[in-house]
PAVEX-698100 format. One line per 2 residues: number of its first residue (from 1); their letters; for each residue z negated, y negated, x negated of C-alpha. Coordinates in pm, 1 decimal. Last residue first. Layout:
BEGIN
NUM) a) Z:Y:X ~ ... .
***
This chain:
BEGIN
195) rr) 1156.0:-1807.6:-120.8 ~ 798.1:-1929.2:-170.6 .
193) dg) 785.9:-2091.5:172.4 ~ 920.7:-1776.1:336.6 .
191) vr) 658.6:-1555.9:171.4 ~ 386.8:-1799.8:279.4 .
189) rl) 522.6:-1797.5:632.4 ~ 517.8:-1416.3:619.5 .
187) fr) 148.0:-1412.8:520.8 ~ 53.8:-1650.2:803.8 .
185) eh) 252.1:-1435.2:1048.6 ~ 73.2:-1123.4:921.2 .
183) fr) -259.7:-1297.2:976.9 ~ -156.4:-1412.0:1325.2 .
181) te) -35.2:-1075.9:1454.7 ~ -349.3:-920.3:1609.5 .
179) gs) -246.0:-581.8:1753.0 ~ -591.9:-425.8:1701.6 .
177) ie) -469.2:-172.7:1445.4 ~ -258.0:-409.8:1233.5 .
175) ph) -540.1:-663.7:1250.9 ~ -760.2:-427.7:1045.2 .
173) fs) -1079.8:-577.5:899.0 ~ -1232.2:-705.7:576.0 .
171) ig) -968.3:-972.2:506.0 ~ -782.2:-1093.0:197.3 .
169) ll) -510.1:-1356.0:164.9 ~ -355.7:-1447.6:-170.7 .
167) ne) -87.5:-1702.4:-265.1 ~ -327.8:-1997.4:-301.7 .
165) qe) -671.3:-1848.0:-240.3 ~ -774.8:-1714.3:98.0 .
163) va) -1079.9:-1540.9:235.4 ~ -1174.9:-1334.5:540.5 .
161) vv) -1492.1:-1135.1:619.9 ~ -1778.3:-1357.4:498.6 .
159) tg) -2114.1:-1254.3:647.3 ~ -2274.0:-1568.6:793.7 .
157) de) -2476.0:-1391.1:1064.8 ~ -2221.0:-1494.9:1328.6 .
155) ls) -1942.7:-1327.9:1130.1 ~ -1744.7:-1531.9:881.2 .
153) al) -1381.7:-1639.2:863.8 ~ -1136.5:-1832.4:646.9 .
151) va) -1357.9:-1883.1:340.0 ~ -1177.9:-2057.4:54.0 .
149) ad) -1131.0:-1932.8:-302.8 ~ -1115.7:-2131.5:-629.3 .
147) pg) -1482.4:-2235.2:-630.8 ~ -1613.4:-1878.7:-623.5 .
145) vs) -1705.0:-1690.5:-306.9 ~ -1991.7:-1443.8:-302.2 .
143) ev) -2074.4:-1127.8:-111.8 ~ -1735.0:-1081.0:52.6 .
141) vp) -1767.9:-782.4:281.0 ~ -1601.0:-441.1:272.2 .
139) gr) -1500.2:-242.3:578.7 ~ -1595.7:110.3:677.0 .
137) if) -1367.5:48.0:975.8 ~ -1399.9:-305.3:1116.4 .
135) aa) -1152.4:-382.8:1397.4 ~ -1112.3:-755.3:1460.5 .
133) hv) -988.1:-926.7:1776.5 ~ -906.9:-1276.1:1652.5 .
131) pe) -1081.3:-1571.9:1812.4 ~ -869.9:-1824.5:2010.0 .
129) dg) -904.8:-2178.5:1877.7 ~ -636.3:-2157.2:1612.1 .
127) la) -549.5:-1953.5:1303.7 ~ -728.9:-2178.5:1050.5 .
125) pv) -1035.3:-2176.4:1279.8 ~ -1080.6:-1799.2:1241.0 .
123) av) -1349.4:-1700.9:1492.3 ~ -1410.0:-1326.2:1503.7 .
121) pg) -1405.4:-1123.1:1825.0 ~ -1519.7:-761.3:1820.0 .
119) ef) -1459.1:-408.9:1702.0 ~ -1692.3:-155.1:1541.6 .
117) sd) -1714.7:114.6:1276.0 ~ -2062.1:259.3:1213.4 .
115) vq) -1940.3:617.4:1268.1 ~ -1700.6:572.5:974.2 .
113) rg) -1990.6:498.2:739.2 ~ -2164.2:172.2:663.3 .
111) fa) -2059.2:-189.5:716.7 ~ -2062.7:-270.2:344.8 .
109) nr) -1813.1:4.6:259.1 ~ -1725.3:-180.2:-66.2 .
107) rv) -1902.9:-500.0:-172.8 ~ -1674.2:-786.7:-277.1 .
105) tv) -1727.0:-1065.4:-530.6 ~ -1475.1:-1346.7:-493.7 .
103) dl) -1229.1:-1556.8:-694.4 ~ -927.1:-1373.9:-554.0 .
101) gg) -671.7:-1287.6:-823.9 ~ -779.5:-937.6:-909.3 .
99) ft) -564.7:-625.0:-932.4 ~ -878.6:-412.1:-916.1 .
97) qq) -1026.9:-151.2:-1148.0 ~ -1269.5:136.7:-1099.5 .
95) ge) -1396.9:293.6:-1423.0 ~ -1728.4:404.5:-1276.6 .
93) ia) -1742.4:334.5:-904.0 ~ -1747.5:-31.7:-815.5 .
91) da) -2053.4:-164.5:-635.8 ~ -2057.8:-544.6:-650.6 .
89) lr) -1685.3:-570.1:-723.7 ~ -1537.9:-874.7:-898.3 .
87) da) -1196.1:-1043.1:-917.0 ~ -1118.4:-921.8:-566.6 .
85) lm) -758.8:-836.6:-471.6 ~ -811.3:-457.4:-468.0 .
83) il) -1123.0:-493.3:-250.6 ~ -928.3:-704.6:-0.4 .
81) ga) -661.2:-432.7:7.7 ~ -931.6:-175.1:80.6 .
79) ct) -998.9:-374.0:401.0 ~ -674.8:-570.0:448.2 .
77) gf) -487.5:-727.2:157.8 ~ -209.0:-984.8:182.8 .
75) vp) -11.8:-1078.4:-128.7 ~ 216.7:-1380.6:-174.2 .
73) mg) 373.7:-1371.5:-522.8 ~ 237.5:-1658.5:-731.9 .
71) er) 313.9:-1561.6:-1092.7 ~ -42.1:-1436.8:-1149.5 .
69) ia) -10.6:-1211.8:-842.8 ~ 324.3:-1082.4:-972.1 .
67) ar) 167.7:-997.1:-1309.5 ~ -117.4:-804.9:-1145.4 .
65) ip) 132.2:-616.4:-927.1 ~ 350.2:-529.2:-1228.5 .
63) ea) 37.1:-411.3:-1415.7 ~ -89.2:-183.1:-1139.7 .
61) lg) 243.0:-27.7:-1039.1 ~ 299.6:230.5:-1313.4 .
59) fm) 268.1:531.8:-1081.2 ~ -61.3:655.0:-1231.3 .
57) rt) -209.2:303.9:-1240.6 ~ -117.5:243.8:-877.4 .
55) lk) -251.4:589.4:-791.1 ~ -591.3:538.3:-955.0 .
53) di) -653.3:197.7:-794.7 ~ -533.3:310.4:-451.2 .
51) vs) -769.0:609.8:-477.9 ~ -1065.0:387.8:-570.8 .
49) se) -976.0:147.8:-288.7 ~ -972.2:410.7:-14.8 .
47) gg) -754.3:308.2:278.5 ~ -667.8:-32.1:418.0 .
45) pi) -328.9:-174.1:339.5 ~ -204.5:-382.4:46.2 .
43) vl) 74.3:-603.7:180.4 ~ 322.2:-740.2:-73.5 .
41) gd) 559.7:-1035.6:-96.1 ~ 915.0:-1116.1:-209.7 .
39) vs) 1025.3:-755.8:-261.0 ~ 1280.4:-580.4:-488.4 .
37) af) 1059.8:-543.7:-798.8 ~ 810.7:-341.0:-593.0 .
35) ee) 1075.9:-80.3:-522.0 ~ 1159.9:-60.6:-893.3 .
33) pr) 790.0:-26.9:-980.8 ~ 749.9:278.9:-755.5 .
31) rv) 567.9:359.1:-431.0 ~ 644.8:50.8:-222.1 .
29) rv) 747.2:103.7:139.8 ~ 1003.8:-172.6:183.6 .
27) ve) 996.6:-378.1:502.5 ~ 1257.6:-626.3:626.3 .
25) ag) 1063.4:-883.0:825.5 ~ 1125.7:-980.0:1187.0 .
23) lh) 773.0:-995.3:1331.5 ~ 810.1:-646.2:1482.8 .
21) el) 914.3:-526.4:1134.9 ~ 589.8:-667.4:993.2 .
19) ma) 385.0:-500.7:1267.1 ~ 554.5:-163.0:1220.6 .
17) ah) 515.3:-174.2:841.9 ~ 146.5:-259.5:873.4 .
15) er) 84.7:29.7:1113.2 ~ 283.5:277.4:901.6 .
13) vd) 96.9:197.8:578.7 ~ -254.1:274.1:701.9 .
11) gq) -384.8:416.2:373.6 ~ -239.3:573.9:60.7 .
9) la) 49.9:525.1:-183.0 ~ 259.4:300.4:39.1 .
7) lv) 197.5:-53.2:-84.5 ~ 376.5:-241.8:193.1 .
5) gv) 658.1:-452.0:57.9 ~ 822.8:-758.7:199.0 .
3) ra) 1182.6:-869.9:235.5 ~ 1178.7:-1190.2:438.8 .
1) m) 1485.0:-1242.3:653.9 .
***
């Protein structure tokens, strides 16, 4: 059984944990470095990226997570999690840091405010012919993709909303809310392969 962490400092932790447990994983809610040291992969949930950044530094998690990413730990980030995995931010607040690892530039809150949230189908060829049902809640977008990262999904207007790079997977939306399991399954396969 895969033992995976959900970064549990802020955001939609419960929904990710429930989906991972439904898929057969053992889930650890990660708040401290010793909890993080016990897992084989990490999910970074949606929430507020600047708060996640500050809290991971405050709790001594930022550097261990960065080191694990460099060493190949599978990490899956949704919404704010995508922001935290980006090498570059187009609109970071002063002093904001990310874990990095994804060769992309991300813009925060690119879809507007909470009232501008929406749901709809998104084609993700790597996950099969059936589109995923995506929930966008103040989501970020990928403004540019470097040579090391691959685009998994774009909206009809070309806006990139899902990317992958070796051990890292980052998406703009919330499959844990819409009940879409295929991204979590892809992440868990990667965890299993690495173990």
